[in-house]
C-alpha positions as CSV (number, residue, x, y, z in Angstrom):
1,X,0.1,0.0,-0.2
2,X,1.4,3.4,-0.7
3,X,1.4,6.3,1.5
4,X,-1.4,8.5,0.2
5,X,-3.5,4.8,0.4
6,X,-2.3,5.2,3.7
7,X,-3.1,8.5,4.9
8,X,-6.4,8.0,3.0
9,X,-7.4,5.0,5.0
10,X,-7.7,7.3,7.9
11,X,-10.5,9.0,6.1
12,X,-13.3,7.1,7.7
13,X,-12.1,8.7,11.0
14,X,-14.2,12.1,9.4
15,X,-13.4,16.1,10.2
16,X,-12.7,16.1,14.2
17,X,-12.2,19.2,15.4
18,X,-10.2,19.2,18.9
19,X,-6.0,18.9,19.1
20,X,-6.0,16.4,21.7
21,X,-5.5,13.7,19.2
22,X,-2.7,15.8,17.6
23,X,-1.4,16.4,20.8
24,X,-0.7,13.2,21.6
25,X,0.7,11.8,18.4
26,X,3.3,14.5,17.8
27,X,4.1,13.5,21.2
28,X,4.3,9.9,20.6
29,X,6.4,12.0,17.2
30,X,9.2,13.9,20.1
31,X,7.3,17.3,19.5
32,X,8.7,18.1,15.5
33,X,6.8,21.2,15.9
34,X,8.4,22.6,18.5
35,X,11.7,24.0,16.5
36,X,10.0,25.2,13.6
37,X,9.2,28.8,13.1
38,X,5.7,29.5,11.6
39,X,4.0,31.7,10.1
40,X,0.1,30.9,11.1
41,X,-2.3,31.8,8.5
42,X,-6.1,30.9,8.7
43,X,-9.1,32.7,7.2
44,X,-12.4,32.2,4.8
45,X,-10.9,33.2,1.4
46,X,-7.2,34.3,0.7
47,X,-5.5,32.0,2.3
48,X,-4.2,30.2,0.5
49,X,-2.6,33.5,-2.0
50,X,-1.6,35.0,0.8
51,X,0.8,32.1,1.7
52,X,1.8,31.7,-1.2
53,X,2.8,35.3,-1.7
54,X,4.4,34.3,1.6
55,X,6.2,31.9,0.3
56,X,7.7,33.4,-3.3
57,X,8.3,36.3,-1.7
58,X,10.7,34.4,1.4
59,X,12.6,31.8,-1.0
60,X,14.0,35.4,-3.8
61,X,15.3,36.5,-0.9
62,X,16.6,33.2,-0.4
63,X,14.9,31.7,2.2
64,X,14.4,27.8,2.1
65,X,10.7,28.3,3.2
66,X,8.1,25.5,4.0
67,X,4.1,25.1,3.5
68,X,1.7,23.5,3.8
69,X,-2.2,24.4,2.2
70,X,-5.1,22.5,1.6
71,X,-6.8,21.5,-0.6
72,X,-4.7,20.2,-3.1
73,X,-5.8,21.3,-6.9
74,X,-3.8,18.0,-8.8
75,X,-1.4,16.0,-6.4
76,X,-1.5,15.1,-3.0
77,X,2.0,16.4,-2.7
78,X,1.2,20.0,-3.4
79,X,-0.1,20.4,0.4
80,X,3.2,20.3,1.2
81,X,6.4,22.1,-0.2
82,X,9.8,23.3,0.4
83,X,11.7,24.9,-1.3
84,X,9.7,25.4,-4.8
85,X,9.3,21.3,-4.5
86,X,6.8,19.2,-4.0
87,X,7.0,16.4,-1.4
88,X,8.4,13.4,-2.9
89,X,7.1,10.0,-3.0
90,X,10.0,8.6,-1.3
91,X,10.2,11.4,1.8
92,X,5.7,11.0,2.1
93,X,6.7,7.4,2.6
94,X,8.8,7.8,5.2
95,X,6.7,10.3,7.5
96,X,4.1,8.6,6.7
97,X,5.2,5.3,7.9
98,X,6.3,7.4,11.3
99,X,3.0,8.7,11.3
100,X,1.1,6.1,10.9
101,X,2.8,3.6,13.5
102,X,2.3,6.5,15.8
103,X,-1.6,6.3,15.4
104,X,-1.1,2.6,15.8
105,X,-0.3,2.7,19.4
106,X,-2.5,5.2,20.1
107,X,-5.5,3.2,19.3
108,X,-3.9,0.2,20.8
109,X,-3.6,2.0,24.2
110,X,-6.9,2.8,23.7
111,X,-7.2,6.7,22.8
112,X,-9.0,7.6,19.5
113,X,-7.4,7.8,16.2
114,X,-6.5,10.7,14.4
115,X,-8.1,12.6,11.4
116,X,-6.8,12.1,8.1
117,X,-5.9,15.7,8.0
118,X,-3.8,15.3,11.2
119,X,-2.1,12.5,10.0
120,X,-1.2,15.1,7.1
121,X,-0.3,17.6,9.0
122,X,2.1,15.6,11.6
123,X,4.0,14.3,8.2
124,X,4.4,18.1,7.2
125,X,5.8,18.8,10.4
126,X,8.2,16.0,10.3
127,X,9.2,16.8,7.1
128,X,9.9,20.4,7.9
129,X,11.9,19.8,10.9
130,X,13.8,17.2,8.8
131,X,14.5,19.5,6.3
132,X,15.5,22.3,8.9
133,X,13.4,25.5,7.0
134,X,14.2,28.4,7.9
135,X,10.2,29.5,7.6
136,X,7.4,27.2,8.0
137,X,3.9,29.1,6.1
138,X,1.1,27.3,7.9
139,X,-2.4,27.4,6.3
140,X,-5.0,26.3,8.7
141,X,-7.6,23.3,7.5
142,X,-11.3,24.4,9.2
143,X,-11.6,26.9,11.5
144,X,-8.3,28.1,14.1
145,X,-9.0,27.2,17.8
146,X,-9.6,23.1,17.0
147,X,-7.9,23.0,13.6
148,X,-4.4,20.4,13.7
149,X,-2.2,23.4,12.8
150,X,-3.2,25.0,15.9
151,X,-1.0,22.8,18.2
152,X,1.4,25.4,16.8
153,X,2.6,27.2,20.8
154,X,4.8,30.2,19.9
155,X,4.6,31.6,15.7
156,X,6.8,34.2,14.8
157,X,2.8,35.8,13.6
158,X,-0.6,35.1,13.6
159,X,-2.3,36.2,10.2
160,X,-6.5,36.1,9.4
161,X,-7.2,36.9,6.0
162,X,-11.0,37.5,5.7
163,X,-14.1,35.6,7.5
164,X,-17.2,34.9,5.5
165,X,-19.8,32.3,5.4
166,X,-18.7,29.4,5.1
167,X,-18.5,25.9,6.6
168,X,-21.5,26.8,8.9
169,X,-21.8,23.1,10.4
170,X,-18.3,23.1,12.0
171,X,-17.9,26.8,12.7
172,X,-21.1,28.2,13.6
173,X,-23.8,30.4,11.5
174,X,-23.1,34.1,12.3
175,X,-19.5,36.0,11.3
176,X,-18.7,36.5,14.9
177,X,-18.9,32.5,15.7
178,X,-16.7,32.2,12.7
179,X,-14.7,34.8,13.5
180,X,-13.9,33.6,17.0
181,X,-13.0,29.9,15.7
182,X,-10.3,31.6,13.2
183,X,-9.3,34.2,16.4
184,X,-8.5,30.9,17.7
185,X,-4.8,30.9,16.3
186,X,-3.7,34.2,18.0
187,X,-1.6,33.5,20.9
188,X,-0.3,35.4,23.7
189,X,2.3,37.9,23.0
190,X,2.1,36.9,19.1
191,X,1.6,39.8,16.1
192,X,-1.6,39.5,14.6
193,X,-2.7,40.6,11.6
194,X,-5.8,40.8,10.5
195,X,-7.7,41.8,7.2
196,X,-11.3,41.3,8.2
197,X,-13.7,44.0,6.8
198,X,-16.9,43.3,8.6
199,X,-16.8,45.6,12.1
200,X,-19.3,42.3,14.1
201,X,-15.9,39.9,13.1
202,X,-13.2,42.6,13.8
203,X,-14.6,43.6,16.7
204,X,-14.1,39.7,17.9
205,X,-10.4,39.3,16.4
206,X,-9.4,42.2,17.9
207,X,-10.8,41.5,21.4
208,X,-8.8,38.1,21.1
209,X,-6.1,39.8,20.8
210,X,-6.5,42.1,23.3
211,X,-7.1,39.4,25.9
212,X,-3.8,37.5,24.5
213,X,-1.3,40.7,25.2
214,X,-1.1,41.1,21.3
215,X,-0.3,44.2,18.7
216,X,-3.0,43.7,16.5
217,X,-2.0,45.1,12.7
218,X,-5.5,46.6,11.3
219,X,-4.7,45.5,7.0
220,X,-8.3,47.5,6.4
221,X,-6.3,50.9,7.8
222,X,-4.2,50.6,5.0
223,X,-4.7,52.3,1.4
224,X,-3.1,51.2,-1.7
225,X,-3.5,52.8,-5.2
226,X,-4.2,50.9,-8.4
227,X,-1.9,52.4,-11.4
228,X,-3.0,49.4,-13.9
229,X,-4.7,46.4,-14.1
230,X,-6.3,43.5,-16.6
231,X,-6.6,39.9,-16.3
232,X,-3.0,39.8,-15.9
233,X,-3.0,41.1,-12.9
234,X,-2.1,44.8,-11.5
235,X,0.7,47.0,-10.6
236,X,-0.3,49.8,-7.5
237,X,1.3,51.6,-5.1
238,X,0.9,51.5,-0.6
239,X,3.0,52.1,2.1
240,X,3.3,50.1,5.3
241,X,4.2,51.6,8.2
242,X,6.6,54.3,6.6
243,X,8.0,51.8,4.1
244,X,7.0,52.5,0.4
245,X,5.9,49.8,-1.4
246,X,5.3,51.7,-4.8
247,X,4.8,50.1,-8.3
248,X,4.3,46.4,-6.5
249,X,3.2,44.0,-9.7
250,X,1.5,41.2,-8.7
251,X,0.5,38.1,-11.6
252,X,-2.7,36.8,-9.8
253,X,-5.9,38.9,-11.1
254,X,-9.0,41.0,-8.9
255,X,-9.2,43.6,-6.7
256,X,-9.4,40.6,-4.2
257,X,-5.9,39.5,-5.1
258,X,-4.5,43.1,-3.8
259,X,-6.3,43.1,-0.9
260,X,-4.3,39.3,-0.5
261,X,-1.1,40.6,-1.7
262,X,-1.1,43.8,0.9
263,X,-1.9,41.2,3.8
264,X,0.7,39.2,3.1
265,X,3.6,42.7,2.8
266,X,2.1,44.1,5.8
267,X,3.1,40.2,7.8
268,X,7.1,40.7,5.9
269,X,6.9,44.3,7.1
270,X,6.3,43.2,10.4
271,X,8.9,40.4,10.6
272,X,11.4,42.8,8.8
273,X,10.8,45.7,11.6
274,X,11.5,42.7,14.2
275,X,14.6,41.9,13.0
276,X,13.5,38.1,11.8
277,X,13.9,38.5,8.2
278,X,16.5,40.5,6.2
279,X,14.8,41.3,2.3
280,X,16.5,42.7,-0.2
281,X,13.7,45.0,-2.4
282,X,14.4,43.8,-6.0
283,X,13.9,40.9,-4.4
284,X,10.8,40.8,-2.2
285,X,9.1,42.3,-5.5
286,X,10.0,39.2,-7.8
287,X,8.6,37.5,-5.2
288,X,5.3,39.3,-5.3
289,X,5.6,39.1,-8.8
290,X,6.1,35.8,-9.4
291,X,3.2,33.9,-6.9
292,X,0.6,32.3,-9.1
293,X,-2.0,30.0,-7.4
294,X,-3.3,26.8,-9.3
295,X,-6.8,27.3,-9.9
296,X,-7.6,30.4,-8.8
297,X,-8.8,32.8,-11.6
298,X,-6.2,31.0,-14.2
299,X,-6.0,31.4,-17.3
300,X,-4.5,29.2,-20.5
301,X,-4.6,30.0,-24.4
302,X,-6.0,33.1,-26.3
303,X,-9.4,31.4,-28.4
304,X,-11.3,30.8,-26.2
305,X,-9.6,31.9,-23.0
306,X,-10.3,29.4,-20.4
307,X,-10.1,30.4,-16.9
308,X,-10.4,28.4,-13.6
309,X,-11.4,29.2,-10.7
310,X,-12.6,27.5,-7.5
311,X,-15.0,29.7,-6.4
312,X,-16.6,27.6,-3.7
313,X,-18.6,29.0,-1.2
314,X,-20.2,33.3,-1.7
315,X,-17.8,35.6,-0.9
316,X,-15.2,33.2,-3.8
317,X,-17.9,34.0,-6.1
318,X,-18.6,37.5,-5.9
319,X,-14.9,38.5,-6.2
320,X,-15.4,36.0,-9.4
321,X,-18.2,38.1,-11.0
322,X,-16.4,41.3,-10.3
323,X,-13.2,40.3,-11.9
324,X,-15.5,38.9,-15.4
325,X,-17.2,42.2,-15.0
326,X,-14.0,44.2,-15.0
327,X,-11.7,42.3,-17.5
328,X,-14.0,40.2,-19.4
329,X,-17.2,42.8,-20.5
330,X,-19.1,42.4,-23.3
331,X,-17.6,39.3,-24.2
332,X,-19.2,35.9,-24.9
333,X,-18.7,33.8,-21.8
334,X,-20.0,29.5,-21.2
335,X,-19.9,29.1,-17.4
336,X,-19.6,25.3,-16.7
337,X,-20.4,24.9,-13.1
338,X,-19.8,22.1,-10.6
339,X,-20.4,22.6,-6.6
340,X,-20.2,20.4,-3.5
341,X,-23.6,19.8,-2.3
342,X,-23.4,20.9,1.5
343,X,-22.0,24.7,0.1
344,X,-24.1,27.7,-0.2
345,X,-25.5,26.4,-3.8
346,X,-28.0,29.3,-4.2
347,X,-26.1,32.4,-3.3
348,X,-22.8,30.6,-5.4
349,X,-25.0,30.2,-8.6
350,X,-27.3,33.7,-8.2
351,X,-23.4,35.4,-8.6
352,X,-23.3,33.0,-11.4
353,X,-25.6,34.0,-13.5
354,X,-24.8,37.7,-13.3
355,X,-21.3,36.3,-15.6
356,X,-23.1,34.9,-18.2
357,X,-26.9,34.0,-19.4
358,X,-25.2,30.3,-21.2
359,X,-24.3,27.6,-18.8
360,X,-23.4,23.6,-18.6
361,X,-24.1,22.0,-15.3
362,X,-21.4,18.9,-14.3
363,X,-20.4,17.4,-11.0
364,X,-17.3,16.9,-9.4
365,X,-16.2,13.4,-8.8
366,X,-16.4,13.7,-5.0
367,X,-19.5,12.1,-2.3
368,X,-20.4,15.3,-1.1
369,X,-21.3,16.7,-5.4
370,X,-24.6,18.6,-6.3
371,X,-25.8,16.6,-8.8
372,X,-25.8,18.4,-12.4
373,X,-29.6,18.1,-12.6
374,X,-30.7,20.1,-9.1
375,X,-27.0,22.7,-10.3
376,X,-29.4,22.8,-13.4
377,X,-32.5,23.9,-12.0
378,X,-30.7,26.6,-10.0
379,X,-28.5,28.0,-13.4
380,X,-31.5,28.1,-15.5
381,X,-33.4,30.4,-13.6
382,X,-35.0,34.3,-15.8
383,X,-34.5,32.4,-19.3
384,X,-30.8,31.3,-19.2
385,X,-29.5,28.0,-21.0
386,X,-27.7,25.6,-19.5
387,X,-27.2,21.8,-20.1
388,X,-25.9,19.3,-18.0
389,X,-23.0,16.8,-18.2
390,X,-22.3,13.7,-16.1
391,X,-18.9,14.7,-15.3
392,X,-15.8,16.9,-15.7
393,X,-14.8,15.1,-18.7
394,X,-17.9,15.3,-20.9
395,X,-18.4,19.1,-19.8
396,X,-14.9,19.8,-21.5
397,X,-15.5,18.0,-24.1
398,X,-18.7,19.7,-24.3
399,X,-17.4,23.5,-23.8
400,X,-14.2,23.1,-26.1
401,X,-16.5,21.1,-28.3
402,X,-19.0,24.6,-28.7
403,X,-20.0,26.2,-32.1
404,X,-19.6,28.5,-32.7
405,X,-16.9,29.1,-30.2
406,X,-17.5,31.3,-26.8
407,X,-14.4,34.2,-26.3
408,X,-14.1,32.5,-22.9
409,X,-15.4,29.6,-21.4
410,X,-15.2,29.7,-17.4
411,X,-15.0,26.8,-15.0
412,X,-16.1,27.2,-11.3
413,X,-17.9,26.3,-8.7
414,X,-15.5,23.5,-6.8
415,X,-11.6,22.8,-6.8
416,X,-12.6,19.3,-7.1
417,X,-13.5,20.3,-10.3
418,X,-10.8,22.8,-11.3
419,X,-8.8,19.7,-10.5
420,X,-10.3,17.8,-12.7
421,X,-10.7,20.4,-15.7
422,X,-7.1,21.1,-14.6
423,X,-5.2,17.7,-15.4
424,X,-6.7,17.4,-19.2
425,X,-5.0,21.7,-19.4
């Protein structure tokens, strides 16, 4: 059995928040996380992009950085990266065997088994410790307070990118409840960067930071000026606590990506001012421009232009709609959508209907999928046309063979769908 099969064997234990199992597992592994210098990143949307900006900027400045993210788009190995490379099969096998052995001991001793996400997190900690990473950028999986990454006792900095509605079954039905979960990553005396717009959610984070004696850096207070923007990225100017960052160019499109870049830059500036990192201006700029996230407004080809965007909650769908209106207004757009049933499908569909009149509804290869016929009913409203395709393969063929050819084919709605389509491109 290979490493990934062994890891997926823990899927039967579900997704259970709480740190007791994780702490016991790490104790058995002699706490590989304790020597790591961690930048901890939570938030509803944007955390993957913020991690990517931090990772590329640190690497360009000569640091050997590790990055732990989820979910993956095409290959499981994407989740654990170090110094520009994915974890290798051999390294994954070695560290998986170490973790599986200790998980087995836990069960024999009468404790609950760790979950799949906890096992993967432990593998990442072992790997980064073995690599002696200079820094580890650690993306929270779900929420914050009970997420397996939250065993890190003293990160260098805690970052909260945004708060919106997602995973309400686990995190709560109000923005305050969700913010309370995300704010769980805030640790005693550790600086906090927050880019949370909604006052009620921001207040929860501010209160937690105050209780923990942390300096809070509110990213929403820092403004930027846009010089030029297109689907190829944005050129903007800003000043961060006295440091000039004018003519900063990023390659990920959309105003929401400027917000993500700003959040990452604030974190880097705080680390620089505290003497934790040294950065050369030109290298920092190169790293920020180099940063790209697979499946986040990712563009392929010219006729048709093919766009992949894993907009899988309402905030993501709204950002996608705004980007499409800004860069592709007046063009003929075919939207190919697939969603999971446990998402805010009606609200997401509403944003998608604002993008186009033409749809293909499909379903991702996932047990939680929304059936294509049900999605079609949501997309067909107000006289829009919608065909159905039984899977991603069929949807891809149907879209790319469309005659006459649309200007833009947009695949959106689930990262699982995006992963399947990206493999074809």
